N, C-alpha and C positions, 0 to 999 in steps of 0.2 A: 545354544542360542542365549542371547542376553536381552532382557526386558528393559526398554528405555522409556523413562517417564517423559511425557510431553505436556507442557502447559499450553493452554489455548486461550486466546483473547479475540474479541471482535473489535475491529478498528473502524473508525468513522461511523459510529452509531448515530442515530438521530437524537434530538434533544431528550426524548423519552427513553433512551437506552435500547431502542429496537434496531434491527438490521445490523449493518456493519459487515466488514470482510474478515472472515476467520483467519487467524495466523497461528501456526505452530511454532513453539519455542522449545529448543532442545539445548541441554548442556553440551557444548562442543567437545568437552573432554570424554564424553561417553560414546561418541560416534567418530570413527576414523574418517579422514578426508575421502578415502576411496568409497565409503558407504553413504556419504551425505546425499548425493543425488538420488540414490535408490530409496532412501528413507523419506526424502521429501516427496518423491513420486507416490510412495505408498501411503503417506499421510493424506495426500489428495488436496491440499490447500493450494491457492494460487502461489503462495510463497511460504517457506519455512525459514526461521532464523536459528542459526547455531551461535550460541554465546561462548566465545573463546576466552573472554576476560571481562567479567561483569564490572569490576572496579574501574577499568579504563574505557568501558563501552565498546570493546572490540568484538565485532560480529561478522558473520558471513551469511549471505542470503542465497537461497536456492529455490528455483521454481521446479516444476516436475521434469523439466528438460535441460536446465542449464544453471550454472552459478551466475548470479546477477551482481555486478559491481555496485549498483545502487537501486533501490526501489522505495517508493513512498510509504505504502501502508505498512511494510515491515519495520521501517525506521520509526514511524510514529508509534506503532504498537509496542516495539521493544523499549522505547523511551518510557512509556507508561509502566511497562512491566518491571524494568530496572528500578524505577522509583518505588514501586510497590514492594520490591525486595530490599529496600534500604540503600540503593545505589542511585543517588540523585545526580547523574552525570550531566555535564553541560555540553557534551559533544559525544558523538558516536564515531568509531573508527571503522570504516568500510573500505574495500579495495580501491574505490575511486577517490577517496580522500576523507577528511574529517567533516562531520555533519554537525553543526551547532544545534542544540536542543533548547527550547524554551517552554515555559508553562504559563498559562493564564487561566486560573480557575480550573475547570474540568478539561480544558483543551490543552493537548500537548502538540507542539509544532516542531518541525525540522526545517532547516534552511538549506536549499540545494541550488546548485548550478542548473539552470533550465536547459542546458544542452545535454544533461545526463538523462539516462533512461532509454526506453525503446523508441524506435521510429514509428509514428502513428499516421494512419490515413485518416485525416480529419474530415468529417462529413457533417456540415451544418445543415439541419433539416428545417422545414418550415414551421414546425410546431412540436411541442412536447408530446402530443398524441402520436405524431409520426415516429418519434424516437421510441415510444413505448410499444408501437406496433411492429417494430423491426423483428425479424426472425433470425435468431442466432445461426440457424442452419444455413443461411445465405452467406455466411462468412466462414470460409473453409481454410483460409491461409492469412498470414500476416497479422497485423494489429490494426483494428478499425475502431475509431472513437466517434460515436454519433452524439450530436448535441443540438439543443435548441434553446433559445431564450425563454425563460418563464417570465422574467421581468428585467429587461435590459437596463433600466434606470437604476436598479438595485444590484446589478451584477449577478442575478440569480439565473442559474442554468439547470436544465434537465438533461441527463446524459446516460449513455450505456457504452460499455467497452467490450469488444470481442477480441480475444487473443489466442487463436488456435496455434500460432507459432510457438507459444509457451506451454501448450497443452491445456489452455484454459478456454473453455467454450465461451463463457461470459465472466468477466471480472467484476465483482460487486463494487469495488471502490479502488481507484487507481491513482495513487498520490503523485507519482512522477509525471503521469500524463497531464494532470491538472496544473502542475507547475509550468509545464510547457505551454499549456493553453493560456495561463496567466501572462506569460511573456508575450505570446502572440497577440492577445487582446490588450495588453499593456494596462491592466487594471486589476484591482482586487476582485475576487470572485467567491461566490457561495454556490457550490455544485451539489445537486442531488443526483446521485448515480445509482444505477442498478435498481434493486427493489425499493430502496429508500435510504441509502447511506448519505451522510452529509459531510462534505469536505469544504474547508475554508482556506482561502489563499490570500497572500499579500504579495503585491508586485514590488520588487526591489531592483530597479534598473541599475546598471545596464544588463546584468546577466543572472540575477538570482531571484528566487521567490521562496516564500514559506508555504507549507501546507500543514494544516492543523485539523485535529479531530478529537472526538471523545472516544475513549477506549474502556471496555468492560471485560471482566474475566468470564470465561466459560468453564465447563467441567474439564478437568485434565483427562488425559488418556495415555495409553502406552503403545509402543511399537517394538517389534523384535528385530534384532540383527544377528 
């Protein structure tokens, strides 16, 4: 057996560095393609990134059940991590295409086609309280995104996401989903999702949006293959 080091970051933390969606980051040279899905499932995060070439920003993304051609929280998280390792890339290379990366202060952003990502069942509820009261056990299949306005004039939304189709009971912060919502509502948004993660989007018509967030490092761990 081989012990594989795993870096961990939290993506889309709140302004005080709390909450955020954990992301596992693994050197792709250490894990053969045939083992990547199993390792991602064992790590237990909603997604794990394998870095195949840090200099060019070439990565692959896996959930517990499948390889993903694009996902928001992994691309934002790996942008921060590459910068922290001395690789200030201006784009990421993922199977679906090149993803431009920008930074403004503590926020890292990626620009995506809003047609990318999973198909979500959008459910607008009457209040943030109704969103928070939702029971994840009620969502046993597919991808469901629940949301309500906190302040429509400011583009502020409260949301939760349930993705059992990906082996994720509840996803703390879902970058690709909020780019799709940004296109649907045709405006910039500030989304508070899950327990308290913060995602910021910019509408770029006709077919793109950015999603940005703050990222912080967590303690590293290991996994065996």
